[in-house]
FIFIDO-473292 format. One line per field, with one value per residue (C-alpha): residue number from 1; chain; x, y, z. Coordinates in nm, 2 decimals. Layout:
! FIFIDO-473292
pos: [NUM:...]
unit: [A:...]
east: [X:...]
north: [Y:...]
up: [Z:...]
This chain:
! FIFIDO-473292
pos: [1:2:3:4:5:6:7:8:9:10:11:12:13:14:15:16:17:18:19:20:21:22:23:24:25:26:27:28:29:30:31:32:33:34:35:36:37:38:39:40:41:42:43:44:45:46:47:48:49:50:51:52:53:54:55:56:57:58:59:60:61:62:63:64:65:66:67:68:69:70:71:72:73:74:75:76:77:78:79:80:81:82:83:84:85:86:87:88:89:90:91:92:93:94:95:96:97:98:99:100:101:102:103:104:105:106:107:108:109:110:111:112:113:114:115:116:117:118:119:120:121:122:123:124:125:126:127:128:129:130:131:132:133:134:135:136:137:138:139:140:141:142:143:144:145:146:147:148:149:150:151:152:153:154:155:156:157:158:159:160:161:162:163:164:165:166:167:168:169:170:171:172:173:174:175:176:177:178:179:180:181:182:183:184:185:186:187:188:189:190:191:192:193:194:195:196:197:198:199:200:201:202:203:204:205:206:207:208:209:210:211:212:213:214:215:216:217:218:219:220:221:222:223:224:225:226:227:228:229:230:231:232:233:234:235:236:237:238:239:240:241:242:243:244:245:246:247:248:249:250:251:252:253:254:255:256:257]
unit: [A:A:A:A:A:A:A:A:A:A:A:A:A:A:A:A:A:A:A:A:A:A:A:A:A:A:A:A:A:A:A:A:A:A:A:A:A:A:A:A:A:A:A:A:A:A:A:A:A:A:A:A:A:A:A:A:A:A:A:A:A:A:A:A:A:A:A:A:A:A:A:A:A:A:A:A:A:A:A:A:A:A:A:A:A:A:A:A:A:A:A:A:A:A:A:A:A:A:A:A:A:A:A:A:A:A:A:A:A:A:A:A:A:A:A:A:A:A:A:A:A:A:A:A:A:A:A:A:A:A:A:A:A:A:A:A:A:A:A:A:A:A:A:A:A:A:A:A:A:A:A:A:A:A:A:A:A:A:A:A:A:A:A:A:A:A:A:A:A:A:A:A:A:A:A:A:A:A:A:A:A:A:A:A:A:A:A:A:A:A:A:A:A:A:A:A:A:A:A:A:A:A:A:A:A:A:A:A:A:A:A:A:A:A:A:A:A:A:A:A:A:A:A:A:A:A:A:A:A:A:A:A:A:A:A:A:A:A:A:A:A:A:A:A:A:A:A:A:A:A:A:A:A:A:A:A:A]
east: [3.00:2.86:2.62:2.85:3.17:2.99:2.90:3.26:3.40:3.20:3.29:2.93:2.96:2.68:2.73:2.79:2.59:2.34:2.32:2.54:2.27:2.02:2.26:2.31:1.94:1.90:2.18:2.04:1.68:1.79:1.98:1.68:1.42:1.64:1.68:1.30:1.25:1.50:1.36:1.72:1.66:2.03:2.12:1.82:1.90:2.26:2.17:1.92:2.17:2.45:2.22:2.12:2.49:2.63:2.35:2.20:1.86:1.67:1.79:1.71:1.37:1.24:1.44:1.47:1.23:0.92:0.97:1.07:0.74:0.55:0.74:0.69:0.32:0.31:0.49:0.25:-0.05:0.08:0.20:0.57:0.61:0.40:0.22:0.46:0.75:0.59:0.52:0.88:1.01:0.76:0.85:1.22:1.17:0.94:1.22:1.47:1.24:1.16:1.52:1.58:1.27:1.37:1.72:1.61:1.52:1.16:0.98:1.19:1.17:1.41:1.56:1.31:1.00:0.71:0.59:0.41:0.03:0.04:-0.17:0.13:0.30:0.00:-0.03:0.34:0.28:-0.02:0.20:0.43:0.36:0.47:0.28:0.52:0.42:0.32:0.23:0.04:0.08:-0.16:-0.39:-0.77:-0.95:-0.91:-0.61:-0.30:-0.07:0.16:0.49:0.40:0.30:0.59:0.84:0.67:0.71:1.08:1.13:0.95:1.17:1.48:1.35:1.34:0.96:0.79:0.61:0.39:0.36:0.04:0.07:-0.19:-0.56:-0.68:-1.05:-1.14:-1.23:-0.90:-0.72:-0.90:-0.81:-0.44:-0.46:-0.60:-0.34:-0.04:-0.19:-0.15:-0.15:-0.13:-0.24:-0.08:-0.34:-0.28:-0.59:-0.52:-0.78:-0.95:-1.19:-1.54:-1.60:-1.30:-1.37:-1.48:-1.57:-1.58:-1.33:-1.61:-1.76:-1.42:-1.31:-1.65:-1.65:-1.29:-1.39:-1.70:-1.51:-1.23:-1.26:-0.99:-0.86:-0.59:-0.41:-0.48:-0.25:-0.40:-0.19:-0.29:-0.52:-0.86:-1.12:-1.20:-1.45:-1.76:-1.62:-1.71:-1.49:-1.57:-1.30:-1.01:-0.83:-0.65:-0.67:-0.39:-0.38:-0.04:0.05:0.42:0.65:0.86:0.56:0.52:0.90:0.89:0.61:0.81:1.12:0.91:0.77:1.10:1.07]
north: [1.05:0.69:0.60:0.31:0.52:0.75:0.47:0.34:0.68:0.71:0.36:0.26:-0.11:-0.36:-0.53:-0.19:-0.08:0.19:0.49:0.33:0.09:0.38:0.60:0.33:0.31:0.69:0.74:0.48:0.60:0.96:0.86:0.66:0.93:1.19:0.96:0.91:1.28:1.35:1.07:0.93:0.56:0.48:0.60:0.44:0.11:0.12:0.22:-0.07:-0.32:-0.21:-0.18:-0.54:-0.64:-0.44:-0.45:-0.80:-0.90:-0.93:-0.60:-0.41:-0.56:-0.51:-0.22:-0.01:-0.10:-0.13:0.22:0.36:0.24:0.41:0.73:0.73:0.67:0.96:1.19:1.10:1.17:1.52:1.58:1.60:1.31:1.24:0.91:0.87:0.89:0.63:0.40:0.42:0.33:0.05:-0.10:-0.10:-0.24:-0.52:-0.62:-0.64:-0.83:-1.08:-1.15:-1.22:-1.43:-1.65:-1.69:-1.86:-2.23:-2.20:-2.52:-2.78:-3.03:-3.33:-3.47:-3.76:-3.55:-3.51:-3.18:-2.96:-3.00:-3.34:-3.62:-3.85:-3.57:-3.51:-3.89:-3.89:-3.59:-3.75:-4.04:-3.82:-3.82:-3.46:-3.22:-2.98:-2.61:-2.48:-2.11:-1.90:-1.52:-1.27:-0.98:-0.97:-0.88:-0.51:-0.47:-0.37:-0.32:-0.62:-0.53:-0.64:-0.99:-1.01:-0.93:-1.17:-1.44:-1.37:-1.39:-1.72:-1.86:-1.73:-1.94:-2.26:-2.26:-2.36:-2.06:-1.96:-1.59:-1.53:-1.15:-0.90:-0.86:-1.22:-1.32:-1.57:-1.85:-1.82:-1.83:-2.15:-2.31:-2.22:-2.36:-2.69:-2.71:-2.65:-2.85:-2.53:-2.54:-2.17:-1.84:-1.50:-1.24:-0.87:-0.66:-0.29:-0.04:0.05:0.35:0.21:0.38:0.18:-0.14:-0.43:-0.66:-0.59:-0.76:-0.95:-1.08:-1.18:-1.37:-1.54:-1.64:-1.77:-1.97:-2.11:-2.24:-2.41:-2.79:-2.83:-2.66:-2.40:-2.14:-1.78:-1.49:-1.14:-0.83:-0.48:-0.21:-0.33:-0.42:-0.79:-0.77:-0.98:-1.24:-1.60:-1.88:-2.25:-2.40:-2.19:-2.37:-2.06:-1.69:-1.46:-1.09:-0.95:-0.59:-0.60:-0.80:-0.91:-1.10:-1.30:-1.36:-1.52:-1.75:-1.85:-1.92:-2.16:-2.33:-2.42:-2.76]
up: [0.48:0.45:0.74:0.84:0.82:1.06:1.29:1.28:1.34:1.66:1.76:1.77:1.69:1.73:2.07:2.24:2.53:2.64:2.41:2.14:2.02:2.01:1.81:1.54:1.48:1.49:1.23:0.99:1.03:0.97:0.65:0.52:0.60:0.42:0.12:0.10:0.13:-0.16:-0.38:-0.37:-0.44:-0.49:-0.15:0.01:-0.15:-0.04:0.32:0.34:0.21:0.44:0.74:0.72:0.67:0.96:1.22:1.16:1.02:1.34:1.49:1.17:1.13:1.48:1.61:1.29:1.01:1.22:1.39:1.05:0.89:1.17:1.12:0.74:0.79:1.04:0.80:0.52:0.74:0.82:0.46:0.54:0.29:-0.01:-0.10:-0.39:-0.16:0.07:-0.22:-0.35:0.00:0.03:-0.31:-0.22:0.12:-0.02:-0.25:0.04:0.26:-0.02:-0.08:0.29:0.32:0.02:0.14:0.46:0.47:0.35:0.38:0.57:0.29:0.32:0.00:0.00:0.07:-0.16:-0.29:-0.03:-0.04:-0.22:-0.08:-0.02:0.17:0.39:0.47:0.58:0.80:0.97:1.07:1.27:1.64:1.68:1.46:1.28:1.31:0.97:0.99:0.73:0.73:0.57:0.63:0.61:0.29:0.22:0.45:0.24:0.53:0.47:0.63:0.98:0.88:0.63:0.90:1.13:0.86:0.83:1.21:1.22:0.95:1.14:1.43:1.21:1.16:0.84:0.70:0.41:0.34:0.13:0.09:0.21:0.13:0.14:0.15:0.43:0.19:0.01:0.35:0.44:0.10:0.16:0.52:0.39:0.10:0.33:0.62:0.83:1.21:1.28:1.12:1.18:1.06:1.03:1.13:1.06:1.15:0.81:0.77:0.74:0.41:0.27:0.45:0.23:0.52:0.89:1.12:1.30:0.98:0.84:1.15:1.19:0.82:0.86:1.17:1.01:0.70:0.89:0.91:1.18:1.49:1.44:1.64:1.54:1.62:1.56:1.52:1.44:1.59:1.47:1.73:1.77:2.05:2.02:1.79:1.89:1.77:1.75:1.52:1.63:1.91:2.05:1.99:2.09:2.04:1.96:2.04:1.98:1.75:2.04:2.18:1.86:1.85:2.19:2.08:1.77:1.99:2.20:1.89:1.72:1.54]
């Protein structure tokens, strides 16, 4: 039975109350985990597509995909799933997220606007009394865990914000270059805990290098489990540690242009 036929049969529609919402997520997660376990890409793809269609983008991203990513990671750690299975799921999820991201209004460009990053465009922007939020999303150098910041970028776009998703594993100097090119006002940075033997640069060094290269004040939002104690900032206007996606979502809702 199809996952959504099962939901319909149980009358578990979105907008229900109490245990119904939990059951919808449980059914979809169970189906996806089974598909990953069976290397069944066709079913996994279909479940992903129909989940977004029936349950809504925001609900799927925050209430289903994020917990699913955590569960998949846990099962890989204790060898209930293989790395190959994890990568197959990651590749398909990345495709779906990319389609959603590009389907949203990406850059808030009016018909008469110049190209982003052009000098004439920047001059026009500086004339505006109210500074438009322009948010960059990435992870530090050596951090390949991209889905948290990717989902955050989608949620920001859903709230009408101008976003630039730069992918994971970005050196500090490249992040500064992109911030200058897009006249960025905010950076959302993923900081996963990386084993020291695999760490190309420490969190402290990366953040201090980033801060030292910036030539303007920006807001910095840090997500992930890595320790940031002892970092001293001079150029960063505001530093906010994010522990849950809902916290960042509330910030985005208050920053709508």
